[in-house]
N, CA, C, O and the ligand as a Tripos MOL2 file, in Angstrom:
@<TRIPOS>MOLECULE
protein
  281   279    71     0     0
PROTEIN
NO_CHARGES

@<TRIPOS>ATOM
      1 N          30.8010  143.0510  149.5200 N.3       1 MET1
      2 CA         31.7820  144.0970  149.8300 C.3       1 MET1
      3 C          31.9380  144.2770  151.3400 C.2       1 MET1
      4 O          33.0580  144.3330  151.8480 O.2       1 MET1
      5 N          30.8240  144.3670  152.0520 N.am      2 ILE2
      6 CA         30.8930  144.5430  153.5000 C.3       2 ILE2
      7 C          31.4080  143.2750  154.1740 C.2       2 ILE2
      8 O          32.2030  143.3540  155.1110 O.2       2 ILE2
      9 N          30.9650  142.1080  153.7080 N.am      3 ASP3
     10 CA         31.4710  140.8490  154.2610 C.3       3 ASP3
     11 C          32.9820  140.7630  154.1290 C.2       3 ASP3
     12 O          33.6800  140.3570  155.0580 O.2       3 ASP3
     13 N          33.4700  141.1440  152.9780 N.am      4 LYS4
     14 CA         34.9060  141.0790  152.7410 C.3       4 LYS4
     15 C          35.6300  142.0730  153.6490 C.2       4 LYS4
     16 O          36.6970  141.7740  154.1840 O.2       4 LYS4
     17 N          35.0470  143.2430  153.8140 N.am      5 ALA5
     18 CA         35.6480  144.2500  154.6940 C.3       5 ALA5
     19 C          35.7000  143.7400  156.1300 C.2       5 ALA5
     20 O          36.7060  143.9160  156.8170 O.2       5 ALA5
     21 N          34.6220  143.1090  156.5830 N.am      6 LEU6
     22 CA         34.5920  142.5660  157.9430 C.3       6 LEU6
     23 C          35.6180  141.4610  158.1150 C.2       6 LEU6
     24 O          36.2370  141.3350  159.1720 O.2       6 LEU6
     25 N          35.7940  140.6670  157.0800 N.am      7 ARG7
     26 CA         36.7750  139.5910  157.1580 C.3       7 ARG7
     27 C          38.1970  140.1520  157.2890 C.2       7 ARG7
     28 O          39.0190  139.6220  158.0360 O.2       7 ARG7
     29 N          38.4690  141.2230  156.5540 N.am      8 LEU8
     30 CA         39.7760  141.8790  156.6770 C.3       8 LEU8
     31 C          39.9950  142.3660  158.1000 C.2       8 LEU8
     32 O          41.0770  142.1970  158.6640 O.2       8 LEU8
     33 N          38.9590  142.9740  158.6820 N.am      9 LEU9
     34 CA         39.0610  143.4920  160.0470 C.3       9 LEU9
     35 C          39.2810  142.3630  161.0370 C.2       9 LEU9
     36 O          40.1550  142.4350  161.9010 O.2       9 LEU9
     37 N          38.4720  141.3150  160.8980 N.am     10 GLU10
     38 CA         38.5150  140.2400  161.8820 C.3      10 GLU10
     39 C          39.7940  139.4220  161.8080 C.2      10 GLU10
     40 O          40.2050  138.8170  162.7980 O.2      10 GLU10
     41 N          40.4210  139.4020  160.6440 N.am     11 SER11
     42 CA         41.6850  138.6650  160.5410 C.3      11 SER11
     43 C          42.8820  139.5610  160.8340 C.2      11 SER11
     44 O          44.0280  139.1610  160.6290 O.2      11 SER11
     45 N          42.6140  140.7710  161.3130 N.am     12 GLY12
     46 CA         43.7000  141.6460  161.7440 C.3      12 GLY12
     47 C          44.5450  142.1910  160.6110 C.2      12 GLY12
     48 O          45.7330  142.4590  160.7890 O.2      12 GLY12
     49 N          43.9390  142.3550  159.4470 N.am     13 ARG13
     50 CA         44.7210  142.7880  158.2940 C.3      13 ARG13
     51 C          44.6040  144.2920  158.0250 C.2      13 ARG13
     52 O          45.0470  144.7860  156.9880 O.2      13 ARG13
     53 N          44.0080  144.9970  158.9630 N.am     14 VAL14
     54 CA         43.9700  146.4510  158.8810 C.3      14 VAL14
     55 C          44.9100  146.9960  159.9470 C.2      14 VAL14
     56 O          44.7100  146.7640  161.1390 O.2      14 VAL14
     57 N          45.9180  147.7090  159.5180 N.am     15 GLU15
     58 CA         46.9850  148.1500  160.4060 C.3      15 GLU15
     59 C          47.0020  149.6720  160.4160 C.2      15 GLU15
     60 O          47.0940  150.3090  159.3660 O.2      15 GLU15
     61 N          46.9120  150.2480  161.6090 N.am     16 ARG16
     62 CA         46.9000  151.6980  161.6870 C.3      16 ARG16
     63 C          48.3270  152.2250  161.7350 C.2      16 ARG16
     64 O          49.1120  151.8080  162.5870 O.2      16 ARG16
     65 N          48.6680  153.1330  160.8350 N.am     17 LEU17
     66 CA         50.0190  153.6910  160.7910 C.3      17 LEU17
     67 C          50.1040  154.9280  161.6750 C.2      17 LEU17
     68 O          50.9360  154.9940  162.5790 O.2      17 LEU17
     69 N          49.2470  155.9010  161.4150 N.am     18 ASP18
     70 CA         49.1220  157.0550  162.2990 C.3      18 ASP18
     71 C          47.6840  157.5210  162.2160 C.2      18 ASP18
     72 O          46.8270  156.7900  161.7220 O.2      18 ASP18
     73 N          47.4030  158.7220  162.6890 N.am     19 GLY19
     74 CA         46.0240  159.1720  162.8110 C.3      19 GLY19
     75 C          45.0980  158.7980  161.6690 C.2      19 GLY19
     76 O          44.0330  158.2240  161.8990 O.2      19 GLY19
     77 N          45.4860  159.1120  160.4500 N.am     20 ASP20
     78 CA         44.5600  158.9810  159.3300 C.3      20 ASP20
     79 C          45.0180  157.9900  158.2740 C.2      20 ASP20
     80 O          44.3870  157.8650  157.2250 O.2      20 ASP20
     81 N          46.1030  157.2910  158.5400 N.am     21 ARG21
     82 CA         46.6430  156.4100  157.5120 C.3      21 ARG21
     83 C          46.6630  154.9630  157.9880 C.2      21 ARG21
     84 O          46.9910  154.6650  159.1360 O.2      21 ARG21
     85 N          46.3040  154.0870  157.0750 N.am     22 TYR22
     86 CA         46.2250  152.6630  157.3960 C.3      22 TYR22
     87 C          46.8570  151.8470  156.2790 C.2      22 TYR22
     88 O          46.8690  152.2650  155.1210 O.2      22 TYR22
     89 N          47.3750  150.6930  156.6330 N.am     23 ASN23
     90 CA         47.7580  149.6820  155.6570 C.3      23 ASN23
     91 C          46.7240  148.5730  155.7240 C.2      23 ASN23
     92 O          46.3750  148.1040  156.8070 O.2      23 ASN23
     93 N          46.2430  148.1620  154.5800 N.am     24 VAL24
     94 CA         45.3270  147.0290  154.5500 C.3      24 VAL24
     95 C          45.9600  145.9390  153.6970 C.2      24 VAL24
     96 O          46.2970  146.1560  152.5330 O.2      24 VAL24
     97 N          46.1150  144.7720  154.2950 N.am     25 ILE25
     98 CA         46.7280  143.6540  153.5890 C.3      25 ILE25
     99 C          45.6240  142.8590  152.9150 C.2      25 ILE25
    100 O          44.9000  142.1020  153.5620 O.2      25 ILE25
    101 N          45.5040  143.0410  151.6100 N.am     26 GLY26
    102 CA         44.4730  142.3580  150.8430 C.3      26 GLY26
    103 C          44.9880  141.0440  150.2870 C.2      26 GLY26
    104 O          46.1100  140.6240  150.5680 O.2      26 GLY26
    105 N          44.1470  140.4070  149.4960 N.am     27 ASN27
    106 CA         44.5340  139.1260  148.9280 C.3      27 ASN27
    107 C          45.6060  139.2740  147.8570 C.2      27 ASN27
    108 O          46.3250  138.3180  147.5650 O.2      27 ASN27
    109 N          45.7180  140.4420  147.2770 N.am     28 HIS28
    110 CA         46.6350  140.6340  146.1520 C.3      28 HIS28
    111 C          47.7250  141.6400  146.4660 C.2      28 HIS28
    112 O          48.4380  142.0750  145.5620 O.2      28 HIS28
    113 N          47.8670  142.0160  147.7240 N.am     29 GLY29
    114 CA         48.9090  142.9740  148.0620 C.3      29 GLY29
    115 C          48.4870  143.8610  149.2130 C.2      29 GLY29
    116 O          47.3860  143.7320  149.7470 O.2      29 GLY29
    117 N          49.3750  144.7570  149.5840 N.am     30 THR30
    118 CA         49.0860  145.6730  150.6740 C.3      30 THR30
    119 C          48.7620  147.0410  150.0920 C.2      30 THR30
    120 O          49.4750  147.5400  149.2210 O.2      30 THR30
    121 N          47.6810  147.6450  150.5770 N.am     31 TYR31
    122 CA         47.2340  148.9180  150.0470 C.3      31 TYR31
    123 C          47.2600  149.9850  151.1210 C.2      31 TYR31
    124 O          47.0670  149.7020  152.3040 O.2      31 TYR31
    125 N          47.5020  151.2140  150.6950 N.am     32 SER32
    126 CA         47.4820  152.3380  151.6080 C.3      32 SER32
    127 C          46.1100  152.9780  151.5730 C.2      32 SER32
    128 O          45.6110  153.3530  150.5120 O.2      32 SER32
    129 N          45.5070  153.0960  152.7450 N.am     33 VAL33
    130 CA         44.1900  153.7230  152.8530 C.3      33 VAL33
    131 C          44.3500  154.9730  153.7070 C.2      33 VAL33
    132 O          44.9330  154.9290  154.7900 O.2      33 VAL33
    133 N          43.8270  156.0870  153.2060 N.am     34 VAL34
    134 CA         43.9060  157.3500  153.9240 C.3      34 VAL34
    135 C          42.4980  157.8590  154.1770 C.2      34 VAL34
    136 O          41.6690  157.9130  153.2690 O.2      34 VAL34
    137 N          42.2370  158.2340  155.4320 N.am     35 ALA35
    138 CA         40.9410  158.7880  155.8010 C.3      35 ALA35
    139 C          41.1320  160.2630  156.1000 C.2      35 ALA35
    140 O          41.9050  160.6320  156.9850 O.2      35 ALA35
    141 N          40.4350  161.0940  155.3710 N.am     36 ARG36
    142 CA         40.5950  162.5260  155.5750 C.3      36 ARG36
    143 C          39.2960  163.2450  155.2400 C.2      36 ARG36
    144 O          38.6590  162.9580  154.2260 O.2      36 ARG36
    145 N          38.9110  164.1770  156.0950 N.am     37 ASP37
    146 CA         37.7030  164.9790  155.8730 C.3      37 ASP37
    147 C          36.4800  164.0980  155.6300 C.2      37 ASP37
    148 O          35.6220  164.4170  154.8070 O.2      37 ASP37
    149 N          36.4160  162.9900  156.3590 N.am     38 GLY38
    150 CA         35.2650  162.1120  156.2230 C.3      38 GLY38
    151 C          35.2760  161.2530  154.9710 C.2      38 GLY38
    152 O          34.3380  160.4970  154.7160 O.2      38 GLY38
    153 N          36.3570  161.3760  154.1820 N.am     39 LYS39
    154 CA         36.4450  160.5610  152.9670 C.3      39 LYS39
    155 C          37.5930  159.5780  153.1050 C.2      39 LYS39
    156 O          38.6410  159.9090  153.6590 O.2      39 LYS39
    157 N          37.3970  158.3810  152.6050 N.am     40 VAL40
    158 CA         38.4150  157.3400  152.6890 C.3      40 VAL40
    159 C          38.8450  156.9880  151.2700 C.2      40 VAL40
    160 O          38.0170  156.6830  150.4110 O.2      40 VAL40
    161 N          40.1440  157.0350  151.0430 N.am     41 THR41
    162 CA         40.6500  156.6750  149.7230 C.3      41 THR41
    163 C          41.6320  155.5120  149.8420 C.2      41 THR41
    164 O          42.2890  155.3380  150.8680 O.2      41 THR41
    165 N          41.7180  154.7230  148.7770 N.am     42 CYS42
    166 CA         42.5780  153.5420  148.7660 C.3      42 CYS42
    167 C          43.3820  153.5450  147.4710 C.2      42 CYS42
    168 O          42.9720  154.1230  146.4650 O.2      42 CYS42
    169 N          44.5340  152.8870  147.5220 N.am     43 THR43
    170 CA         45.4090  152.8790  146.3480 C.3      43 THR43
    171 C          45.1410  151.7140  145.3990 C.2      43 THR43
    172 O          45.8050  151.6100  144.3680 O.2      43 THR43
    173 N          44.1960  150.8420  145.7110 N.am     44 CYS44
    174 CA         44.0040  149.6690  144.8550 C.3      44 CYS44
    175 C          43.2720  150.0240  143.5580 C.2      44 CYS44
    176 O          42.6310  151.0700  143.4520 O.2      44 CYS44
    177 N          43.3840  149.1350  142.5860 N.am     45 ALA45
    178 CA         42.7850  149.3760  141.2700 C.3      45 ALA45
    179 C          41.2630  149.4550  141.3570 C.2      45 ALA45
    180 O          40.6400  150.2460  140.6480 O.2      45 ALA45
    181 N          40.6670  148.6420  142.2200 N.am     46 GLY46
    182 CA         39.2170  148.6550  142.3650 C.3      46 GLY46
    183 C          38.7090  150.0100  142.8090 C.2      46 GLY46
    184 O          37.6780  150.4890  142.3350 O.2      46 GLY46
    185 N          39.4510  150.6290  143.7330 N.am     47 PHE47
    186 CA         39.0160  151.9390  144.1980 C.3      47 PHE47
    187 C          39.1690  152.9890  143.1070 C.2      47 PHE47
    188 O          38.3330  153.8840  142.9780 O.2      47 PHE47
    189 N          40.2250  152.8810  142.3290 N.am     48 GLN48
    190 CA         40.4430  153.8650  141.2640 C.3      48 GLN48
    191 C          39.2890  153.8330  140.2600 C.2      48 GLN48
    192 O          38.8980  154.8760  139.7360 O.2      48 GLN48
    193 N          38.7480  152.6600  139.9920 N.am     49 SER49
    194 CA         37.6880  152.5800  138.9840 C.3      49 SER49
    195 C          36.2960  152.7250  139.5790 C.2      49 SER49
    196 O          35.4050  153.2730  138.9310 O.2      49 SER49
    197 N          36.0890  152.2360  140.8200 N.am     50 ARG50
    198 CA         34.7230  152.2520  141.3620 C.3      50 ARG50
    199 C          34.5210  153.2260  142.5050 C.2      50 ARG50
    200 O          33.3940  153.4450  142.9510 O.2      50 ARG50
    201 N          35.6160  153.8170  142.9840 N.am     51 ARG51
    202 CA         35.5640  154.7400  144.1240 C.3      51 ARG51
    203 C          35.1200  154.0530  145.4000 C.2      51 ARG51
    204 O          34.7040  154.7170  146.3500 O.2      51 ARG51
    205 N          35.2020  152.7550  145.4340 N.am     52 ARG52
    206 CA         34.9790  152.0380  146.6830 C.3      52 ARG52
    207 C          35.6020  150.6600  146.5760 C.2      52 ARG52
    208 O          35.7740  150.1190  145.4840 O.2      52 ARG52
    209 N          35.9370  150.1010  147.7320 N.am     53 CYS53
    210 CA         36.5460  148.7730  147.7420 C.3      53 CYS53
    211 C          36.4590  148.2310  149.1640 C.2      53 CYS53
    212 O          36.0870  148.9480  150.0920 O.2      53 CYS53
    213 N          36.8040  146.9610  149.3220 N.am     54 SER54
    214 CA         36.6970  146.3520  150.6450 C.3      54 SER54
    215 C          37.7030  146.9520  151.6230 C.2      54 SER54
    216 O          37.4430  146.9920  152.8250 O.2      54 SER54
    217 N          38.8420  147.4140  151.1270 N.am     55 HIS55
    218 CA         39.8670  147.9840  152.0150 C.3      55 HIS55
    219 C          39.3790  149.2900  152.6360 C.2      55 HIS55
    220 O          39.4640  149.4850  153.8490 O.2      55 HIS55
    221 N          38.8670  150.1790  151.7850 N.am     56 SER56
    222 CA         38.3780  151.4590  152.3120 C.3      56 SER56
    223 C          37.1530  151.2270  153.1910 C.2      56 SER56
    224 O          36.9610  151.9320  154.1820 O.2      56 SER56
    225 N          36.3180  150.2420  152.8370 N.am     57 SER57
    226 CA         35.1560  149.9270  153.6680 C.3      57 SER57
    227 C          35.5950  149.4270  155.0350 C.2      57 SER57
    228 O          34.9900  149.7760  156.0490 O.2      57 SER57
    229 N          36.6490  148.6080  155.0680 N.am     58 ALA58
    230 CA         37.1400  148.0830  156.3440 C.3      58 ALA58
    231 C          37.5950  149.2310  157.2470 C.2      58 ALA58
    232 O          37.3290  149.2250  158.4490 O.2      58 ALA58
    233 N          38.2760  150.2060  156.6690 N.am     59 VAL59
    234 CA         38.7460  151.3420  157.4680 C.3      59 VAL59
    235 C          37.5630  152.1880  157.9430 C.2      59 VAL59
    236 O          37.5560  152.6720  159.0750 O.2      59 VAL59
    237 N          36.5780  152.3610  157.0890 N.am     60 THR60
    238 CA         35.3800  153.1120  157.4900 C.3      60 THR60
    239 C          34.6920  152.4400  158.6720 C.2      60 THR60
    240 O          34.2830  153.1120  159.6190 O.2      60 THR60
    241 N          34.5640  151.1190  158.6200 N.am     61 ILE61
    242 CA         33.9290  150.3730  159.7150 C.3      61 ILE61
    243 C          34.7650  150.4840  160.9860 C.2      61 ILE61
    244 O          34.2330  150.6990  162.0750 O.2      61 ILE61
    245 N          36.0810  150.3340  160.8340 N.am     62 LEU62
    246 CA         36.9840  150.4230  161.9800 C.3      62 LEU62
    247 C          36.8440  151.7770  162.6710 C.2      62 LEU62
    248 O          36.7670  151.8570  163.8970 O.2      62 LEU62
    249 N          36.8110  152.8330  161.8700 N.am     63 ARG63
    250 CA         36.7300  154.1740  162.4440 C.3      63 ARG63
    251 C          35.3880  154.4190  163.1130 C.2      63 ARG63
    252 O          35.3260  155.0940  164.1400 O.2      63 ARG63
    253 N          34.3290  153.8910  162.5570 N.am     64 SER64
    254 CA         33.0240  154.0960  163.1900 C.3      64 SER64
    255 C          32.9220  153.3040  164.4910 C.2      64 SER64
    256 O          32.2510  153.7380  165.4270 O.2      64 SER64
    257 N          33.5820  152.1490  164.5580 N.am     65 ARG65
    258 CA         33.6050  151.3720  165.7980 C.3      65 ARG65
    259 C          34.3600  152.1270  166.8840 C.2      65 ARG65
    260 O          33.9260  152.1820  168.0350 O.2      65 ARG65
    261 N          35.5050  152.7120  166.5000 N.am     66 ARG66
    262 CA         36.3150  153.4630  167.4710 C.3      66 ARG66
    263 C          35.5110  154.6190  168.0370 C.2      66 ARG66
    264 O          35.5250  154.8630  169.2430 O.2      66 ARG66
    265 N          34.8080  155.3320  167.1590 N.am     67 ARG67
    266 CA         34.0090  156.4700  167.6130 C.3      67 ARG67
    267 C          32.9410  156.0120  168.5920 C.2      67 ARG67
    268 O          32.6650  156.6800  169.5880 O.2      67 ARG67
    269 N          32.3450  154.8640  168.2940 N.am     68 GLY68
    270 CA         31.2770  154.3600  169.1400 C.3      68 GLY68
    271 C          31.7430  154.0460  170.5500 C.2      68 GLY68
    272 O          30.9840  154.1790  171.5100 O.2      68 GLY68
    273 N          33.0200  153.6190  170.6710 N.am     69 LYS69
    274 CA         33.5170  153.2090  171.9780 C.3      69 LYS69
    275 C          33.9290  154.3900  172.8460 C.2      69 LYS69
    276 O          33.7430  154.3630  174.0630 O.2      69 LYS69
    277 N          34.4820  155.4130  172.2350 N.am     70 SER70
    278 CA         35.0630  156.4940  173.0450 C.3      70 SER70
    279 C          34.0320  157.5530  173.4080 C.2      70 SER70
    280 O          34.3600  158.5270  174.0850 O.2      70 SER70
    281 ZN         41.2050  149.1240  148.0800 Zn       71 ZN71
@<TRIPOS>BOND
     1     1     2 1
     2     2     3 1
     3     3     4 2
     4     3     5 am
     5     5     6 1
     6     6     7 1
     7     7     8 2
     8     7     9 am
     9     9    10 1
    10    10    11 1
    11    11    12 2
    12    11    13 am
    13    13    14 1
    14    14    15 1
    15    15    16 2
    16    15    17 am
    17    17    18 1
    18    18    19 1
    19    19    20 2
    20    19    21 am
    21    21    22 1
    22    22    23 1
    23    23    24 2
    24    23    25 am
    25    25    26 1
    26    26    27 1
    27    27    28 2
    28    27    29 am
    29    29    30 1
    30    30    31 1
    31    31    32 2
    32    31    33 am
    33    33    34 1
    34    34    35 1
    35    35    36 2
    36    35    37 am
    37    37    38 1
    38    38    39 1
    39    39    40 2
    40    39    41 am
    41    41    42 1
    42    42    43 1
    43    43    44 2
    44    43    45 am
    45    45    46 1
    46    46    47 1
    47    47    48 2
    48    47    49 am
    49    49    50 1
    50    50    51 1
    51    51    52 2
    52    51    53 am
    53    53    54 1
    54    54    55 1
    55    55    56 2
    56    55    57 am
    57    57    58 1
    58    58    59 1
    59    59    60 2
    60    59    61 am
    61    61    62 1
    62    62    63 1
    63    63    64 2
    64    63    65 am
    65    65    66 1
    66    66    67 1
    67    67    68 2
    68    67    69 am
    69    69    70 1
    70    70    71 1
    71    71    72 2
    72    71    73 am
    73    73    74 1
    74    74    75 1
    75    75    76 2
    76    75    77 am
    77    77    78 1
    78    78    79 1
    79    79    80 2
    80    79    81 am
    81    81    82 1
    82    82    83 1
    83    83    84 2
    84    83    85 am
    85    85    86 1
    86    86    87 1
    87    87    88 2
    88    87    89 am
    89    89    90 1
    90    90    91 1
    91    91    92 2
    92    91    93 am
    93    93    94 1
    94    94    95 1
    95    95    96 2
    96    95    97 am
    97    97    98 1
    98    98    99 1
    99    99   100 2
   100    99   101 am
   101   101   102 1
   102   102   103 1
   103   103   104 2
   104   103   105 am
   105   105   106 1
   106   106   107 1
   107   107   108 2
   108   107   109 am
   109   109   110 1
   110   110   111 1
   111   111   112 2
   112   111   113 am
   113   113   114 1
   114   114   115 1
   115   115   116 2
   116   115   117 am
   117   117   118 1
   118   118   119 1
   119   119   120 2
   120   119   121 am
   121   121   122 1
   122   122   123 1
   123   123   124 2
   124   123   125 am
   125   125   126 1
   126   126   127 1
   127   127   128 2
   128   127   129 am
   129   129   130 1
   130   130   131 1
   131   131   132 2
   132   131   133 am
   133   133   134 1
   134   134   135 1
   135   135   136 2
   136   135   137 am
   137   137   138 1
   138   138   139 1
   139   139   140 2
   140   139   141 am
   141   141   142 1
   142   142   143 1
   143   143   144 2
   144   143   145 am
   145   145   146 1
   146   146   147 1
   147   147   148 2
   148   147   149 am
   149   149   150 1
   150   150   151 1
   151   151   152 2
   152   151   153 am
   153   153   154 1
   154   154   155 1
   155   155   156 2
   156   155   157 am
   157   157   158 1
   158   158   159 1
   159   159   160 2
   160   159   161 am
   161   161   162 1
   162   162   163 1
   163   163   164 2
   164   163   165 am
   165   165   166 1
   166   166   167 1
   167   167   168 2
   168   167   169 am
   169   169   170 1
   170   170   171 1
   171   171   172 2
   172   171   173 am
   173   173   174 1
   174   174   175 1
   175   175   176 2
   176   175   177 am
   177   177   178 1
   178   178   179 1
   179   179   180 2
   180   179   181 am
   181   181   182 1
   182   182   183 1
   183   183   184 2
   184   183   185 am
   185   185   186 1
   186   186   187 1
   187   187   188 2
   188   187   189 am
   189   189   190 1
   190   190   191 1
   191   191   192 2
   192   191   193 am
   193   193   194 1
   194   194   195 1
   195   195   196 2
   196   195   197 am
   197   197   198 1
   198   198   199 1
   199   199   200 2
   200   199   201 am
   201   201   202 1
   202   202   203 1
   203   203   204 2
   204   203   205 am
   205   205   206 1
   206   206   207 1
   207   207   208 2
   208   207   209 am
   209   209   210 1
   210   210   211 1
   211   211   212 2
   212   211   213 am
   213   213   214 1
   214   214   215 1
   215   215   216 2
   216   215   217 am
   217   217   218 1
   218   218   219 1
   219   219   220 2
   220   219   221 am
   221   221   222 1
   222   222   223 1
   223   223   224 2
   224   223   225 am
   225   225   226 1
   226   226   227 1
   227   227   228 2
   228   227   229 am
   229   229   230 1
   230   230   231 1
   231   231   232 2
   232   231   233 am
   233   233   234 1
   234   234   235 1
   235   235   236 2
   236   235   237 am
   237   237   238 1
   238   238   239 1
   239   239   240 2
   240   239   241 am
   241   241   242 1
   242   242   243 1
   243   243   244 2
   244   243   245 am
   245   245   246 1
   246   246   247 1
   247   247   248 2
   248   247   249 am
   249   249   250 1
   250   250   251 1
   251   251   252 2
   252   251   253 am
   253   253   254 1
   254   254   255 1
   255   255   256 2
   256   255   257 am
   257   257   258 1
   258   258   259 1
   259   259   260 2
   260   259   261 am
   261   261   262 1
   262   262   263 1
   263   263   264 2
   264   263   265 am
   265   265   266 1
   266   266   267 1
   267   267   268 2
   268   267   269 am
   269   269   270 1
   270   270   271 1
   271   271   272 2
   272   271   273 am
   273   273   274 1
   274   274   275 1
   275   275   276 2
   276   275   277 am
   277   277   278 1
   278   278   279 1
   279   279   280 2
@<TRIPOS>SUBSTRUCTURE
     1 MET1         2 RESIDUE 1 A MET
     2 ILE2         6 RESIDUE 1 A ILE
     3 ASP3        10 RESIDUE 1 A ASP
     4 LYS4        14 RESIDUE 1 A LYS
     5 ALA5        18 RESIDUE 1 A ALA
     6 LEU6        22 RESIDUE 1 A LEU
     7 ARG7        26 RESIDUE 1 A ARG
     8 LEU8        30 RESIDUE 1 A LEU
     9 LEU9        34 RESIDUE 1 A LEU
    10 GLU10       38 RESIDUE 1 A GLU
    11 SER11       42 RESIDUE 1 A SER
    12 GLY12       46 RESIDUE 1 A GLY
    13 ARG13       50 RESIDUE 1 A ARG
    14 VAL14       54 RESIDUE 1 A VAL
    15 GLU15       58 RESIDUE 1 A GLU
    16 ARG16       62 RESIDUE 1 A ARG
    17 LEU17       66 RESIDUE 1 A LEU
    18 ASP18       70 RESIDUE 1 A ASP
    19 GLY19       74 RESIDUE 1 A GLY
    20 ASP20       78 RESIDUE 1 A ASP
    21 ARG21       82 RESIDUE 1 A ARG
    22 TYR22       86 RESIDUE 1 A TYR
    23 ASN23       90 RESIDUE 1 A ASN
    24 VAL24       94 RESIDUE 1 A VAL
    25 ILE25       98 RESIDUE 1 A ILE
    26 GLY26      102 RESIDUE 1 A GLY
    27 ASN27      106 RESIDUE 1 A ASN
    28 HIS28      110 RESIDUE 1 A HIS
    29 GLY29      114 RESIDUE 1 A GLY
    30 THR30      118 RESIDUE 1 A THR
    31 TYR31      122 RESIDUE 1 A TYR
    32 SER32      126 RESIDUE 1 A SER
    33 VAL33      130 RESIDUE 1 A VAL
    34 VAL34      134 RESIDUE 1 A VAL
    35 ALA35      138 RESIDUE 1 A ALA
    36 ARG36      142 RESIDUE 1 A ARG
    37 ASP37      146 RESIDUE 1 A ASP
    38 GLY38      150 RESIDUE 1 A GLY
    39 LYS39      154 RESIDUE 1 A LYS
    40 VAL40      158 RESIDUE 1 A VAL
    41 THR41      162 RESIDUE 1 A THR
    42 CYS42      166 RESIDUE 1 A CYS
    43 THR43      170 RESIDUE 1 A THR
    44 CYS44      174 RESIDUE 1 A CYS
    45 ALA45      178 RESIDUE 1 A ALA
    46 GLY46      182 RESIDUE 1 A GLY
    47 PHE47      186 RESIDUE 1 A PHE
    48 GLN48      190 RESIDUE 1 A GLN
    49 SER49      194 RESIDUE 1 A SER
    50 ARG50      198 RESIDUE 1 A ARG
    51 ARG51      202 RESIDUE 1 A ARG
    52 ARG52      206 RESIDUE 1 A ARG
    53 CYS53      210 RESIDUE 1 A CYS
    54 SER54      214 RESIDUE 1 A SER
    55 HIS55      218 RESIDUE 1 A HIS
    56 SER56      222 RESIDUE 1 A SER
    57 SER57      226 RESIDUE 1 A SER
    58 ALA58      230 RESIDUE 1 A ALA
    59 VAL59      234 RESIDUE 1 A VAL
    60 THR60      238 RESIDUE 1 A THR
    61 ILE61      242 RESIDUE 1 A ILE
    62 LEU62      246 RESIDUE 1 A LEU
    63 ARG63      250 RESIDUE 1 A ARG
    64 SER64      254 RESIDUE 1 A SER
    65 ARG65      258 RESIDUE 1 A ARG
    66 ARG66      262 RESIDUE 1 A ARG
    67 ARG67      266 RESIDUE 1 A ARG
    68 GLY68      270 RESIDUE 1 A GLY
    69 LYS69      274 RESIDUE 1 A LYS
    70 SER70      278 RESIDUE 1 A SER
    71 ZN71       281 GROUP 0 **** ****
């Protein structure tokens, strides 16, 4: 899961729309990821059933990296 999330990040497939919203281009389509109140949600089927997925993980990693730099 984390490897896949890192691969999404490194291939530039996480796109920031505005403050808390991101588009993540996955292997099967583009998903909307929203980060709010410390929680990250994704529109993909995997997230609906497992409450986690590589897309939301990628955004979580991206946000923690940004915090670390500033
Ligand atoms: Zn997802």
